[in-house]
N, C-alpha and C positions, 0 to 999 in steps of 0.2 A: 558476364561477371558470375562469381560463384554466389549465386541466391542463399545459401546456406547461411553466409556470413550475415545476414539480416537478421536472423532469427536470435532473438533474445527470452530465451526460456519459451514462455507460452504467449509471446508475443512477437511482433515484427517490428524492428526498428532500425532507422538509418538517418542518412544525412540528408535533408531537402532542400537546403540552402545554403550557397555560397556566403562566407563570412567569417569564419575560424581558420586561419592558417594550418595548414596541414591536414585540414578534412574535406574530400571532394564530395560532390553530390552523388550520390547511389541509389535513392529513392526518384529516379529520374522518372519522367512519362512513362517511357516502355515498361519499365519495371512495374510502377504501379499498374499499370493496365495487364501486366501478365498476374501479377498478384491479384487482382478482381478476379481474371478468368478461372485462377486456381483456386480462388475459396467457391466460385459458381459450380466447377467440376466436383470439387468435394463436396459441397451440399448435396448437389443432385444425388450423389452417390450415398451419402449418409441419409438421405430424406427416402430414397426410390421412390421419388415422383419427380414430374415435368414442371407442374405448376406451383412453381417457388417465390415466396416475397421476401425480399431484403429490407431491412431500414438500415439507412447510414448517419452519424453523426460525427461532428467534429469538435474541438476546443478551441481556444483562441489564437492556436498558431498562425504565423503569417503564412506558411505554406498549405496550410490545412483546406483552403478551398480550391486549390488546385489538385490537391491529391484528392479530394472529393469528388470533383467533376471526372476525373481521371478514371477511379476504380468504378464509381457510379455508370459512367459510359461502358467500360469494359464487360461489368454484369449483364447491364441490357443488351449487349449484343451478343451475350451467351444464354438469352432466354430468359433471364430474371427481372422480374417485376419491383424496382427499387422506389423507395421512399426516402426522400433526403430531408432529415429533419433539420439541418442546418447545424448551428450551436445548440450542443448538448454536454452530458456527462455521460462518463463510461458507466456507472451503474445504471441510468436512463435507458440507455441503449439496450441493457439485459432486459431489462423490464419491458421493453417492448415488445419481446419475445414472450411474455407469459400474462400481460394485462388484457382483459377482456376487452375484444372489440379492436385489438391489433394482432396479438398473436401471430408475430411475424416467425418463419422457418428459421431466420436467422438474422444476425444484426453485426454491423461493423462500427468499431469507433476508432476516429482519426486523432490519435493523441502519443506523446511521448514522454509522457508523466511530468516530472518535475526536470527534465533534462535541459539542456541549451535551445535556447530561440531556434538557432538551425537544425535541430533533431524532430523528426517526425516518425510516424508509425501507424501500425494497424493492431487494434485488439478484434476478435472475433468472438460471437455468442453465438448458442443456440437456447432452447429452452432449458437444457441441461448445465447451463451454465458456461461459464468461459472454456473456451479450447485448451487442449493439452498440448505438450511438448511434442509428442508423436504428431497430433493432429496438422501442428503447423509445419512440421518435417514435409508431410504429405501435400500440402498446399505450395509449400516450395518446391518442392519435386514436380509438381504440375505444372507451375509457373516458369519452370527451366524447360519444359517439353512443349509439344504443339497441341496436345490434349484439348480437345473442345467439346461442349454439352451437346453439341448437335441442335440445340434447339431453335425454335423461330425467334426474332428478337423481341425483347420485354419492353414494358413502358417504364419511363421515368417520371416522379410526380414529385412534388414539395409537399411536404406533410408538417405537424407541430404535434410534439410530444412533452414537452418540458412541463405545459400548464397541467397535463394530466398527471404525470410521475410527482410533481409537487404538491398536489391536491392529495396524491395517497399519503405523503408525509404529514400535511398539515391535517388531515383526517385521523391519522394513528395518534396525533397528539390530542386533539378534540374528543376522540372516544378513551382514550386513556386516563383523561382529567375530567370528564363530564362536562367539559364546558366550551362555550362557541369561543371564546377569546382568552383561552386560559394564560396567555403571557402579557397582557393588560397590567400595566404598573410595573414593569422588568424593561430594563434598560440593557440591551444585547446588541454589540457590535459585532461586525464581520468584516475580515481581511481575505478578500477572493484574490490578492496579487496579481488582477488585470488576466485569472484564468477563467474559467468556465461556472466558478461557483457563484457569480454575483445574484443568480436567480433567488438563491435562498432569502435574500432579505424581501424582494420584493413580491415572490409567490409564496413563501411560506411565514415568516416571521411577520410581516406587516398583517398580513389577514387575520394573524392570531393575536393582534394587540400588542404586538412588542414594539418599544420605541428603539428605532436602529440609527439614530443620528450618531455621528462619529465612526460610521462604517468606513472602509477605506477598499482603494482599487478594486470596484466593481466591476469596471466598464472593461470588457475584454481589450485587450493587446497584447497580441501576440510577441512585441519586443521585450515584454516583462521590465518596464522601464523603474520600476518601483525596487522591487526584491524579485526571488526565485519563489515561485509559488508551492512551497514545501514546508510543510509544518516541522521537517527536522532542520530546516535552515536557521543559522542564529540571527540572520538578519530578519530573517520572516517572523520569528518569533518576538523579537524585538520590537518590531510593527505592531504586532497586535496588542502586546504588553501595553504599549506606550497609550494605544486607543482606550483600553481599559483604563489605566489609571485617569488620562486626561477625560473623560467623560464618567467616571465613577459608575462604569459598567457592571452589572449583575453576571454578565458571561461576555468573555470575546471568543469567537470563531474563526479558524484560520482553515483553508482548502488548499489541496496541491490543485495542479492545473485542471485534472480532468476528475477531480473529485470522489476520486474513490479512497480517499484517504483525508484525515481532518485532524485537528489539536484545537485545543481549547486553553484560556486563560481564566483563573476564577477571579471572583471580585476583590480578592485579597493582593492581585497580581502575579498569584504564583501560576505557573506554566502547567497545565494539564497534558502531556505527551508521555510518550516511553512508557516505563512502570507504571506512571501514577492514574494515566488514562486507562489502561489495562487492568490495576488494581479497582477503579471506580466503576467499570465496565462488569468487572467480576462481582463487586458488592451488591451491584444491581440483578444481574442474572442469579446469583446465589439466594438472593431474597425471593426470586420467581419459580426457581428451579433447585430446590435446595440438594447439594452433593454433586452437582452438574461438575463436568472436568472441563476445566479452559486449557484450551491448547496454544502455547504461545512459542514464539521463534528460540534459539539458541542462546541469545544473551540477554534474556532478562536475570532480574537481578534475585540473590538468595532470599533478600527481604519480601520481594513479590511473593516467592513461593510459600512462607511462612505467612503471608497475609491470608493468601487464599486457602491454607488450610485450615487459619483461623477462624473463617468465615464458614469451613465448613466444607470446602469444594475440595477438588482435585486438581494440582497443578500438573500438567503434562507437557514439561520443556521438548521441543523438537527442531527440526532444521530450519535454518533460514531459508526464506523466501515465500512471498506469500501463497504462491498453488501449493505448496508444501504442507505450510500449518492447516491450510484448509482441507486437505485432501485428508490429511491426518484425520482431523475432525470427524469426515465424515467416513473416515475406515472405522473410528471407534465407535462411531453411533451405529454401522453395521455391525459391528460386533455384540452391540446390545448394552454399550457404556455410552451414557447419555451425556452428550457435549454440544453445550448451549452456544460456545464461542471459539473462533479460531482468531488469533491476533498476533501479527508482528510489533515489535518496539517502534517500526517504521510509521504506524498509523494505517495500516492495512487491516482492517477487522470485519470478520463477517460471520452473523450469525445465523444459528439453526432456523430461526423462526422467519428469516428472509434470504430463503434461497441459498444461505452460505454465499450471497454475495458481499464482495468488499467493497463495502458503498459509504464514505465519509460523510456524506449527508444523514444516512439512518443511524450513525454512531451519533452524532449531533443530536437527531431527534429522539434518540433514547436520553439522552443528558438534560433535553428540554422537559421532558415529561418529569423527569426528578426534579426539577428545578422549582416546576409547578407543584409537585406533590409537596416537594420541601416547604414550601411557603404556606400552606396549609395545617401541614401537621407540626412545624416549627422546628424545621433542620436544616440545615445548608448543604449545598454540594462538598465543601471541604471537610464537613464532618464524617463523611463516608470514607474519606481516606487517611483520618486523624491518626488511626494504629499502625499505617505503614511507615516500617524502615526502611530509610533510605541510604544509600553508600555515602561517607563521607567524600568518596574520590571516585574518579570513574574516566578513563582514557581509553582511547582505541591508538592503535598504529597500523596502517596499511602498508604489509612490508611487499616490495615487489619480488618477483621472482623472474631473474634475468635469464631465463630460457624460453626457447619457442615453444618446446615440448615441457611446459612447466608442470603439469598435472602428475608425473612421476615423482618428480623431486619434492614438490610440494607435500603429498603423501607419505613420503621417505622420512620429511621431517616430522611431521604430525605422529607416525610409527615410532620414531626414534624418541621423541618426546613423551609419549605414551609411557614406554618401558623406563624411560629415565626417572619421570616422575612417580610410579610405582616403588620405586626404592628409596626414594628422598625424604630425609628427614623432616618433618612438619609440612609435608605435602600429601594430599590422598585424591586420588583419581574420585571424580563426582558419579556417583550412581546413575543409570538411565540416560546418561549421554548419547545423544544421537548424531552428535555431528563434531568432527573435529578431536580436539582432547580437552577437556576442563577439568580443572586442578583446583581444589580447594586448600586454602593455606592456613595455619594456626595463629593464633595470637603472637607468636615467637619470628613468625615468616612474612608478616604483614597482614593477617587478619583479613582474607577476602580471598579472592578467586579469579583464576584467568581462565580465557578461552582463546585457542588458537585452532583456525577452521582453514580450510582451503575455499576461497570464490568459486561461486557457482560458475561464472562465466571468464573471470580475469586472471591473468598472471598474478595473483595475490594471496598472500596468508594474512589475514586479517587478525589481530589480536587486540581481544577486549581484556581490559583489568578494571577492578572494581575492591576498594577497601573499606571497610568499616571504621577506619582510623585516618587520622590527616599523619599524610606523610607514608601512609601504608603503599600507597600504589608503587612508588618510587622505590621502596624496600621489594616488592614483589617484582617490579621490572627489573630489579639489580641481579635478582637471584635468577631469575630467566635468560637475563642477557648473557650470564657465564654460559648455557648452554648453547644459545643462537649464535654466538660469535664464530662457531666452528663452521659455519656454513656459508660458504664463500659466495653462493648463487643468490643469497637473500639479502636484499638491499633493506640494512635495518638500522641505520643511522639515525632515524629520528626516536627509536628504542634506546638507543646508545647515549645519544644527546640528553635524553630526559634522565637518565642514571645518574649523568655528572651532577 
C-alpha cells in the first residue's frame, strides 16, 4: 500500500477496524509494525544516540490495545526501551518527555481524536513538541523501506504517568490560588464522552475539593455509545449543557477523545466554545501579559478581534490547522513579539507558558483558577466576556470539488473570487488575511463577512459566513451564489438551497 496516504498533516491516521461500509482496514499489524520501525529509525537519527527510551499511551478506542502491542513490540525489536503507560491523554504523552524523573527521548500517542470508532492513528513527540509534517513523511518513508536501526533488542515495561500529570495540573491550581482545596463549595461536572478524559474528575477535581456528582460518561468505551467525544459536536454540547442545568453546576467541562481539546458550559447554561472560549482565555492572559498577541485560526469573528483589541491585546488571525497557529505564535515570539496563546476555534489551544502544547486539560485548569479567584474577588466567569459582540448568524457550507486533482481548481476559484470581490460594491477584502479569501460586507450587503478557503487535505472549499443582523447570512449567501454558480465542478447545492 501507499503509506503516504496514512499521513494526516502532522499525524498518522487510518482505518483500524471493520465496521463502516466502504472503509477497508489499512492500519494492519504489518503496517503498524512498520510505522514503529520507522519512528525508531527516525528517532535514532534525530537523537544521534543508541540508548533510547520511548513512552507509549492510547485513548479508549477499541483497536487501541492491539495497535499499542504491535508498535511497542516493533520498537523493542529495533532496540528501543519502551514503557507502556496504557490509557493516557495526548498532552500527558508529551509531558512524559519533559517531566523530571521521566524525560523520555520520544513518545507515541495512539489516537484518532474525534473520528469514528473504527479509525485510529499515531501522534509522535519529542521534548521539542509534536512532530512536523516533514518528520511524518520521513517516518513513513522508512516504514515503506527495509531500513533498520541495527541495535540490540530493547525492553518493554509497563508504567504509570497519569497520576504524575494530574498532580502537575492540580498543583498549578493550588499554587495560583494559595489553597489546598480551592474548589471546595463548587459543583463541577465533566462529560468525557467515554474517551480518555475521565481521569480529570478523580485525579484533579476531587482532590481539589470539587463536588463532581452528575458527571457523565467517564468510563472509557471506544464504541462511544453516548455521543462523539468532541466539543464541536452539537449532541456532545447538548449533553454537557443538560448536566449543568440538571445539577445547577458552577461549570461544565467536556473533552474530546484524547483530551487535547476542551469546551465548557457556564453556570447560566451558555456554551463556552469557539469565539467565546478564545475571548475568555484572552482576557485572562491579557491581564497576566498586557499587550500580548493572541493567534487564532482564520474563521474567528470580527467581534472577537474587536474584543481582544479593547482588552489591550493584538489579534493575529492565521491559517486553519492547530499546528499552523502554534507554529505562527512560536514564529512571532522568535521575532520578539510576545504571543502567549495560539488557539483554533475547534478548541485546540496552546500556551507559551505550557510548552505550546495543545492541552484541553490545561485550558480547563486555567478556567478553574479563574473560577476560584472570582469567588474570592466577587466576579463570575460570565462577566469576563460580557462585552464580547457575537454574530447574530453563523453558517458553514462545505462544498465538494468534483475532481481528483482538486487543488488547482480550488485555488482558481479563490483567485477569481479575490479579483471579483476587489471591485464589487459593498464588498472589501479583509486586511492581513493568510488563508483563502476573506471579505467584509457593509450594512447594505449583509452586514458581516465570509471566508472561502481550500481544505488542508480534502477536496473541499469550506465557506464560512457570519452576519451581525438576522437575515444577513442569507443576503451574503445570495450575493456569493451568483459568483459560485458558474463553477460546475463545485458541489454548492446546500449553499443554493440556503438562498431560497
